[in-house]
C-alpha positions, 0 to 999 in steps of 0.5 A, a space after each residue: 523195350 527200355 534202353 537198359 533192356 536193349 543193352 541187355 539184349 545186345 549183350 546176350 547176343 554177343 555172349 551167344 555169338 562168341 561161344 555158343 554150343 550146338 543146339 539140341 545137345 544131350 542133357 546132363 541127366 536123362 529121363 526115361 519119359 516126360 511125365 505129363 501128370 498135372 503139376 497139382 498131382 505130382 509128388 512134390 518135394 517137401 523141402 526143395 531147398 534140401 534136395 541133393 543133385 542136378 536135374 534136367 527140364 525136358 519139354 515134351 516133343 510136341 508140335 506147336 499148334 497154330 491158332 489158325 492154319 493159313 489165316 487170311 492175309 491182307 497184302 500188301 501189309 505195312 509194318 515197322 522195321 527196327 534198323 540200326 539207323 532207326 525205325 522205318 515203315 516197310 511195305 510187304 507184298 510177298 510172304 510166300 518164302 520166309 526165313 525167320 531167324 533169331 538166337 532162341 528160335 522164337 521167331 520161327 515158332 511165332 510164325 508157326 504159331 500164327 499158322 504160317 509154318 508152310 511159308 518157312 523155307 529155312 531155319 536157324 540152329 535153334 529152331 528145333 520144334 517138330 515140323 521144322 526138321 527138314 528145313 535147311 539150316 542157314 546158320 553156321 558155327 552156331 549162330 553165324 548167318 550164312 548169306 549164301 545159305 539164305 540166298 540159296 533158299 530164294 526167300 522173298 522175306 527175312 524176319 529177324 531181331 538182329 540177335 544173330 549176324 553179323 548184322 551188316 551181312 543180314 542187311 546186305 541181303 537187301 542188295 540182292 533183292 531180299 526184303 529184310 524186316 527187323 523186329 523189336 524183341 524183349 525177353 519176357 512173356 509180354 515180349 512174346 505176345 508183342 512179337 506175335 503182334 509184330 510178326 502178324 503185322 508183317 504177314 498182314 494177319 492182325 487178327 491171328 496175332 491178337 489171338 496168338 498173343 492172348 493165348 500165350 499170355 493166358 497159358 502163361 498166367 494159368 501155368 504160373 498159377 499152377 506153379 504157385 500151388 506147388 512152390 513154397 511161398 514167402 521166405 521159403 521160396 527158393 533163391 535162384 540165379 541164372 548162370 550163362 556158361 561157355 567153358 570153351 570161351 572162358 565165359 561165365 556170366 550172371 544174368 540179372 534184370 531184363 535178361 529174361 532170366 528174371 521173368 523166368 524165375 518170378 514165374 517159377 515161384 522163386 526169389 530172383 537173387 539178381 533182382 534182390 541185389 540190384 543186378 541188371 543185364 549180364 555181368 561177369 561172374 565173380 567170387 564175391 558176387 557168387 558168395 553174395 548171391 548164395 543161391 539155393 538153385 542155379 539155372 543153366 543151359 544144357 550146353 553151358 553146363 556140359 561145356 564146363 565139364 558138368 557140375 563137377 567141372 564147374 565146382 572145381 573151376 569156380 570154388 566160390 560156387 561150391 560153397 553156396 547152398 546150391 553148390 553144396 547140394 549140387 542143385 542145378 537145373 539145366 534145359 536145352 539152350 534153345 528152349 530155356 530163354 525162348 519166350 514164345 508160343 511154348 512159354 507155358 511148356 517151358 515153365 511146366 518142364 522147369 517146375 517139374 525139374 525144380 519141385 518134383 525132379 523124380 518126375 
């Protein structure tokens, strides 16, 4: 990850830690069922820019399929931990009881996708995919780590990226004999593949990591090609921005390059307005920035848009948004907080759900 990307990741962590809504919040609009019709066969909008009203992207409630169940391990394994004071080589001897935790639930999803789901003994609040429902939650108040809850699960290993904390609390778990390994995360599809390789190294199962990394990238490439087949091209592409909203904390941010939102928008066939205007990382939302962006569509987290009183509440609080094309058409697409920027084994499913909400909202 570049230094700018690292700063963006830290900024995202701070934002979520200071005002995070409960994962799994109900969407702002509902759908009777998730349509699984192939994208190419959907009745897509003739003019997506002119569509009126918000829509919700819903990922089918399907389990993550491991590349292999309980792959062969070579232990002790050697991996790299990205601690605050630099990288250090670590030796892992016991992966029998693991807690994998981060802001988006991507780490636990990666462990599951590798085929080691049976080793998980606790979960963060963002880990909500099928099969993890009965795992004890080890975070409190959103994404704050409870060391007592972690210790109670008697883990032999904690894997994290430092995005939930306080980080010093996590590092102090080593004082009670729990091995803690920090991985390097990057909010992108390539980052998801790299994460698969890092976690597989920790488990001593490198072949499984390569298999999962290849599957993630292949599925994303195939889904991106599908989306290109239904999205407008050239200058007709939708101009999109991602807004991070936490009304209770008074937090309103635009997400730019290297926040993950840029990769998402590119894959969805849109024009990333933040990239066009040269914005990077996360920046506080201003009236001037919103008017300059003038997006056709705004991506938000479900909990975020709810925290500001829905679309009506946001437009009333931030009238500069109301005069943009997206504001005038009330064109917002929301997705569950723990999914929309969760780059991992379900990346292709996230893209599919967002594409349906953008280009074929009736589905």
